[in-house]
N, C-alpha and C positions, 0 to 999 in steps of 0.2 A: 050617630054617625060622626066621625071626626070632622072638625071644622078645617077650613083652609089654613088658618093660622097654626093649628096643631100639626098639619102635614108639613108646613114650612119649618116649624120648630124641630120636628123629628128629622127631616132631611138636613137641616142646618147643624143640629147637634152631632149627627153621625159624620157629616162632612168636616166638622170642626175637629173631631177626634182623629179622623183619617188625615186631615190637614196637619194636625199637630204632629202626627207620625212622620208625614212627609217633610214638614218644616224642620223638625229636629234632626231627622236623618240627613236631609239635604244640606242643612246648615253645617253638619260635620263635613260634607263634601266641599261646600263652599269655603269652609275654613281651611281646607287643604290647598285651595287655589293660590292664596298669597305665598305659600311655601313652594308649591309646584312652580310657579312663575319665577321664583328666585333660584330654584334648584335646576329646573329644566330650561333649556333654550326653546324658542318657538319650534325648532325642528324636532326636538325630543317630544315636545307636547303634541306635535303633529303625528309622530310615530304612535304615541299612546292613543290618540284619537282614531287612527286608521285600524289598529289592532282591535280596539274595543268595538268599533263600528262593524268590522268583519264578523266578530263573534255575535253581535246583535243580529246580523243577517242569518247566521246559522241557527240562532235560537228560534227563528220563525219556523224552520223545518223541524226542530225538536218539539216545539209546543204544538204545532199543527192546529192551532186555534181550538184545541180541546178544552181549554179553560172556559171558553164560552159555552161549549156543550155541557160541561160539568155543572155550570150554574143553571142552565135551562132544565136539565134532567133533575137536578136537586129540587127545584121549585115545582116540578111536575107532580110530586107526591109528598105526603106527610109520613109515609112509612119509613121508619128508621133503617130497616134492613135494606130497602131499595136505595136509600140515600148512600149507605155505606158501599153498596155494589157500584154505584156511580163513581164515588171517589176512588175506590180501589182500582177499578178498571182504568180510570184515567191515569192514576199514579204509576202503575206498573208499565203502562204503555210509554209514558214519558221517560221512565228510567231506562228502558230498553233502547229507545231511540237516541237518548242522550249519550249512552255508552258507545253506540255505533258512530255517531257524529264526532264525539270526542276523539275516538281512535283515528278517524279519517283526518281530522285537523292535525293530529300529531304527526302522521306520516306525510301529509302534504305541506307541512310548515316551511320547508325550504322554498318551495314554489310560491307560497303565499307571501313569504318575506321578501322575495326577490321581485315579484310582479306587482303586488299591491302596495308595498311600503318602500321598496327600493333600498333596504339596508340589511346587511347580513345578520346583524344581531337580532333582527325581528323574528328570526326562526325560533330562538329561545323563548321570546315573549309569547309567540303563538302556542308553543307547547305548554307553557304554564297556563295560558288562558284556556286551553282545551280541557284542562282538569276541572274548570269551573262549570262546564256543561252538565255532567252528571251530578256534581256536588250541589248544584243550584236547584235541582228538581223539587226536593222536599221543602226547601225554603219558599218556593213559589206555591206549592200545594197548600201548605199550612196557612199562608196569608189569605188565599182564596177560601179556605175552609172557615176561617174566622169571619170573612165577609158573608159567606152563606149563612152562618149562624147569627149574624148581626151582632158580632162581638168586637166592636172597634177598639176597645181598650186592650183586649188581648192581642190584637194585631199591632197596636201601638207598642206594647211591651216587647213583643218578639222582634219587630222591625228595629226598634230603637236599640235594644240590647245587642243585636248582631252587628248593626251598623256602628255602634259606639266601639265595639271591640275591633272592627275593621279599621276604624279611624285611628285608634290608638296604636294598633300594630303597624299601619301604614306610616304614621308619623315617626314611629321608632325606626322602621327599616329604611325609609326614604330620607328623612331629614337628619336623624341622629347617626345612624350607621352608614348612610350614604350608599345604599344598595342601588340607587337609581331606579329605572323603570322596572327592574327585576323585583324590587321591593313592593311595587304596586300590585303585581300579580300574585306574588307569594302571599301577601297579606289577604288578598281576596280569596284565594284557594283555602287558606286556613280558616278564615271566617265562615265560608260556606260549609266547610266540613263540620265545624262546631254547630252551625245552624241546622245542618242535616241531622245530627245526633239528637239535638233538642226536639226537632220536629217529629222524628220517628218515635221518640218517647211520648210526646204529647198526643200524636194522632193514634198511636196504638192500634186497636182493633179496627179502626176505620180504614186502614190500608192493608189489612191482612190479605195475603195472596189468595187464600181460599175464597175470597169474595170476588175475585176477578171473573168477569163473564165476557166471553167473546161476543155474544149477541148484543150486550149492552155497548161494548166498545165499537162494534160495527155500526150500530145506530148512531152513536155519538160522532163517529168519524164521517158518516154520511151527512150529518148536519154541519160539521166543522170544516171539512175539506174545501168547500167552495170559498171559505174565508182565507185559505192559504195564499191564493193569488193576491187577495186584498192585503194580506200581511206583507207580501213581497213588495207590492205597490206602495204600501205605507213606508216601508224602508226606503224605497227609491225616492219618494217625495221628501221625507224628513231627514234621511241620513246619507244618501248617496252623494250629497254635495261635497263631502270630504274627498271622494275620488275625483270628481271633476276639478276641484280646486288644485289637487296635487297634479293632475294631468296637465292642466293649462297653466298653472302657476308654480307652486313649490310646496314642499312638506312644511316649511316654516309658516306659510300662509294658512295651511290647515290648522296649525297650532293656534294662530291668532283667531281664526274662525271659531275654533273649539272653545276658547275662553269667552268669546262673545255669546256663544250658545249656552254656556254654563251660567252666565249672569242672567240671560233671558229666561233661564229655567226657573227663576223666582216665580214667574207667572204660572208655570206648570205645577208649582206646589199647591196653588189654589185650584186650578183646573183638574189636577190629578186627584186631589182630595174629593172634589165633586164627583169625578168619574167613578171612584171607588164606592162612594155612597149611592150614586144615582141608580146603577143597575139593580141592586137588590131592593132599594126603596121603590123604584118605579114598577118593578114586577110585583112587589108585594101589595100594591094598591090598584093594580090594573082592573080588578073586578069591581071596584067601588064605582058608584054612579057618577061621582064628580071627578074621577081620575083625569079625564081629558082637560078639564079646566085647570087642574093642578099642573099638568104638563105644560100647558100654554103659559101660565104665569111663571113657571120656573125658567123658561127660556129668557124672558126679559130680565128677571132677577140675576140670572147667571151672567148675561151680557153686560149689564150695568156694572157689576162688581169687578169682573175680570178685565173689562175695557178700562175702568178707572185705574186698576193696578198696572196694566200695561202702559198706560199713558204716563204714570208716575215713573216707572222704570225707564221708559224711553227718554223722558225729559231730563232725568238725572243720570243717564248712562255714563257720561264722562266722569262724573264725580264718583260713581260706584267703581268704575274701572281703575281710577287713580288709587283707590284703596285696595282693590283686589289684586292688581297686577303691576308690573313694572312698565317702564316707558315703551319697551319693545312690543307690548301687547295693546297699546292704546288705539290702534287701528280697528279695534273690534267694536267701537262705539255704535256705528250704524247697524252692525249685525245684531246688537242687543235690541235695538228699536224694532227692526223688522221681525225677528224671530219671536219677540214677546207677543206680538199679535198673532203669530202663527199658532202659538199654544192656545190662544183663545178660540181660534177656528177649529183646532183639533177637538176641543171640548164640545163645540157645536155639533160635530159629527156624531158624538155619543148621544146627544139629546135627540137628534134626528132619527136615530135607529130604534127608538122605543116602539114605534108603530110596527115596523117589520119584525122586531123581536117578539112582540105579542102575537103576531101572526105566524111565528116560527119560520121566518125566511131571512137569510143573510144575503140574498141576491143583490138588492140595491146597493148595499154598502160595498160589496165586492166589485160590482161594475164601476161604481164611482171611484174607488181607489185605483183600479186599473187605468181608467181614463186619466186620472190625476197623475199617475206614475208616468204614463207616456208623455203627457204634456210637460212634466218636470224635466224629462230627459231632453226634449226639444228645446225648452227654455234655457237649460244649462248650457247647451251647445251655442246658443245665440248670445246669452247675456254674460257668461263668465269671461270669454275672450275680450269683451268690450268694457265690462264694469267690474271685473275681478270678483272677489269673494262676496261683495255686496250684491252682485248680479245673481249669484247662486242663492243667496238668502231670499231675494225677491222671487226667484223661480219657485222656491219652496212655498212661500206664502200664496202666490197666485195659484199654483197647482193644488194646494191644500184646500183652497176655497171652493174648488169644484165639488168636493165631497159633500159638505152639508147642503149645498144648493141642489145637487142631484137627488140626495137621499130624502130631503124634505119634500121635493116634488113627487117622488115615487111614493113616499109614505102617505102623503095626503090623499092619493088615489086609493091606497090600500087600507088605511086606517085614519080617517080624517080627524084632525085635532084643531081646535080654533086658535091657532097661533096668530099673533099680531106681527106679521112679517115686516110691515112698514116701520113700526116702532123699533123692531130689532135692527133693521138696516140703518135706521137713524142713529141708534146708539153707537154702532160700530163705525159708521162714517164720521160721526162727530169726534170720536176718540182718535181715529187715525189722522184726521186733519189737525187736531190739537197737538198730537205727538210730532207730526211733520213740521208744523209751524214753530213749535217750541224748540225743536231740534236745530233750527236755523239761527237761534239766538247765539251770538258770539261776541257780545259787547265787552268792553274793558271794565265797565261798572258791574261787578259781579253781584252786588246787592240788588241793583235794578233788574238784572237778568233773573235772579232768584225770585224776586217779587212777581215778575211777569209769569214765570212758570207756575208759581203757586196760584196765581189768578186763573190761569187756564185750568188747573185742577179743580178749583172751586166752582167753575162753570158746570161741572157734572151734576151738581146738586139741583139747580133749577131744571136740569134736563129731566129729572124724575117727574116733575109736574107738567112740563111742556108736552112730554110724550105720554102722559097719563099712566105712568108706571106706578105711581103712588098718588092717591088723592088726598086732599086736605082733610076729608072726613076720616080716612084711615089714620092719618097722623093724630087727629083729635082722639080717636078711639084708643090708640096706643098710649098716648100721654095720660088719658083718663084711667086706663087700666094700671099704669105705673103708679099714679097718684093713689089709687085705691089699694094697691099692694103696699105702698109705704105706710098709709094710714092703718092698714090691717096689721 
């Protein structure tokens, strides 16, 4: 039987590869930020954010949470034919729906540009963005297929190659040829088209139309559709802030908020890598006798790593922004700090859902997201007029926290796992306090301030032993195994 260390090595290795994919791909996006902030005004950046956010909302209705169903049905059988039926049924459903919604966006683009963005030129951007809906389907399918097959390196190759092409084309169109916002969406559409061609060749017989089955799709939809309200609620919690900021403040403030969110996304590189690896890994060991113990230990390991990274990003947010953006975007510093912890909480929700997933129910996550979405709307109406864009970021974090709290509570009744919730809360609280205290440093002696920030970061390591996340005996065993490896 595999040992606990073997489980952690397996999860860590797959997370590392997925993380490498996310880091490299997102690094390309980050590298565009210094160019964007020098080419686009905050208002232009706000337009870009609002159009992209609206397309993200429509993508929820295109996907219909069928990616979750595809994973669940894939792991239900070892039969290759049945697995191909699952993938083909999912793929052709997504293609049909994306074509319908893409056409709808194209014809409604004048209304979307006028009401949601408030600029006439947004009509053209919406029409370009509409093309990416059907063109993005196979890009999504093949990445999920690689995850199902536990092929993280293939996922890395595909993701990195398509993103690198998009990066180079965007740089050419926006920075060199000065196409402005048009260049962003043209580059994205062309990149998706190339990705679709490669994915179709790679998937081949897996998505042949003859494998499509209405009965399979109906069963998958029955499982997935309760997740759609949760997907809408997720959008409300994490992305609707852009609309509130534009409504109460301005499009320029949306642009500043978006830059802060982009920098905070550094944390999501880690949490996202974990999320990609976690689902297939957790389901693949759920029949093992020690699986519950593994799940419990993963919670603490995840929190310690991600909270440490969030604290570092929060403490040095001003320095990071000074590199990535111009002076007009420096107001995003507090946004970076708040939203970095929000990404940690999003990952907690994925850990919490393992119990319900094993029991084949999506109900607790859906209910939690709907509650969080409603709370977020109320908080935005209260906090944005008073605290501006920082109030919207705070509303996002508070509402998002509802999700893991509720799902963990429900999951423990449905599928009990020996989580150490006290230690988990201790890690998160400690990190948030450190980030808040360090964020108030503003002394003229920059070296002293830097030293104090580094001291706060170092305090995380004694926390490992104080909360008994790691024991001295474990450290001795690790060191001993390393010494034996060196001698061998």
